[in-house]
N, C-alpha and C positions, 0 to 999 in steps of 0.2 A: 477717767485717767492710767486705769493699767491696760483700759484696752490699745490705748495710744503710744507706750512705751513697751509694748508689745508690738506692733503694727512697727514701729521705729528700729525695733532691736531686729525683728524678722530683714525690713529693708538694708536694711548694716549688712546684715550676714550675706542676702541675696546678692546685694554691691558688689561683696566680697570676693561669693563664687562666681562672681562675670568677672570682674577687674584682674584681682589675683591670677589670673592663668594667663591670661593678656600680658600681663606685666612680666613673668614668669619666664614665658616662651621666647617673648622678644631679646631678653637677658642671654637666652640659651642662644638664639636666634644671632647675636653680636658674635658671644664667644666660639662659634664655629667660624662665620666670617675671618673675626680676625685671627684666627688658628689658621686658615685655608688662606687668607691673603698675603703672612709672613712669608709661607712657603714661595721658593723659587722652582724653576725648573730641577729635576733630581740631573746632578752631574756622573757619568759612569768613565771608568777607566777605560783604557783601552786593552787592559788585559780583562778588565770582566765583559767587556762585548764578545772579548774573544771567546768568550766559553759560551757564546749563541752564537755556534755553528753547523747547526743541523735542520734538515728538515722543519720537526717538528718544536724547535725553538730556535727563530732565525729572525739575529737584529744584524744593521749593515747603519755603515755611518756616511751620510752626505752631508759635504759644508760643515765640519764637526760638529753636528746635529745625528742623534741619534733614532731610529724605529724600527721597531719590533714586527717584521712583516709577515711572520708565521699565518698568522691566517691567510695572503697573501699569494702567496705561494704558487696553491693549485689553482689559482686564477691568472697567474702570472702568462701573459703573452707569450715570450721569450721559454715558456717551459721551465728545463730547472736553471736556467742563464742564472738568472736571481740568485743562487747557491752559491754562484765562484766566488763571491765576496762573501758569503756568510761567515759574521762575527768579523769582519772586516772594514775596510773605508772600501766604499762602492759609488763615489762621485764621480769618476770617470764615465764609469758605466753608465750609472745615470742620466749623466746629460751627454750621454752618445748618441748617433740619430736615428739611432731605433726606435726614439722615444717619442709620444706623442705628446704634445703641449699640456694635454689634460693627469698627467702623472703629475706634472710641479703641483696641481691643483691636490691630487690622488693622497701626496706623501704627507700633507700633516695629519691626516687621522694617526696615524700610524706614528706617531711623534712619541718617546718617553722619555726622552731628557736630552740634555746638552755634552759632548767629548770634554770629560779634563783636558786643560790645554797646560 
């Protein structure tokens, strides 16, 4: 009888050690998911964007969206032309005839937020 009782208790304890971590992990996952889903895109004012106007910290605005293109400056086929609108609106330059259509796919990689209206 004692052996059955000890076996039952051990079984319950082992079950708790297996099930409890899974339950706790799923709660944490739900908390992380709910906190990240409630966040929309970051919104920046034009004044905030204008502070990022250097080769080492270059943000541009294209159609009311903000992009951090700092890491792309050295690769830019147009050289330093990208810096002409650092910290400012670059929509006209971006949609100019000098750009191949692939830039429209690439730009999303640099997206950091939206411009405050």
